[in-house]
N, C-alpha and C positions, 0 to 999 in steps of 0.2 A: 345596948343595941346604940348606934351610933348615927346621927344621920351623913350621908353622904349626899346628896341633891336630889333637886326637881328634875325629872325626866319633861329636857322641850324637846325634845325627836327621837322620832325611833325611826332605823335604817333597817331595810331586811338586806340579807346577807344570803342566797337561795344557800340549802343548801351548809351551810352554816348558823343560823340562828339569826338573833336580830340585834342591833349596838346601839347601843341606850346612851346618849347627849346630853346632857357637857360631858358628864363620865364621874369620874375621882379628881377631886381637888387637887394640886402640884405639891399643896400646902399641909394637906392633910398628915395626922398626926402620928401614923402608922405605914408603913411602908405594904402593898397589897400583892400578889400573887394568884395566878390564876388558881380556883379553888375557894377562893376566899365566899366564906356563907353567908349569900344575901337578905335580908327582906323586903321585900315591894307590895308595899301599901297601894289601889290602884283608889283612884278618885271615891267611886259608885262600891266602895271596902271591903275587894277581894282581898286575899292575903296569897304574896307568891312568896316559895321558899325555895330559893336556887342559889344560883356559886356565881362567879364570877368567869365566862370559858375560859377568853381571849385578851388579853387588852390589842388593840386597835391603831395601828399609826395615821396618824390622818394629815398630809400637803397641805397644806395653810400661806396664808401673805398674811395672816395678823396672829401674834402669839396666845399659842393655848393655854391657858388656867387652870383647863382638868386633861385627863385624859381618859378619852370615849374608850367601852371596853365591851364586847361580846358576852350576852348569854347564852347558855345549850341549845343547842340547835328545835328539841322537843318548845318550846318557847318561843310564839310566832310575835312580829310584832300589833296582828291584833292583842292578842295578851295584854299589853302597856301601853297603854295610854296618855297619853300629854301630860304631867300634874302630878301623875304616880310619886309618893318618895321612894326614895329608897335609903336600904341601912344595912350598915355592916352588922352583922349577927356577933353575939360576941364572946360564941366561939372559933374566934381566929389565932391563931397564936402567933402572938405579941416578940 
């Protein structure tokens, strides 16, 4: 398992799930694609096994060092509190 980031914010997109911010660091050692398996550990001790649904394009006036992504629609914003730890699970194809 590889640590990706700590959740700083979560946005809901109606009908499409939630987006985790900041997202995958640009300098992450592996190229990640939609479907990459994740483990999210909440501050309350819950473990959520999920995957990257799709990457989100963000327009910003500042340079972004991360790529935000969406989770499957069945996971709501309320499931992922700020401070949750996001890990890439080991069964990702390299």
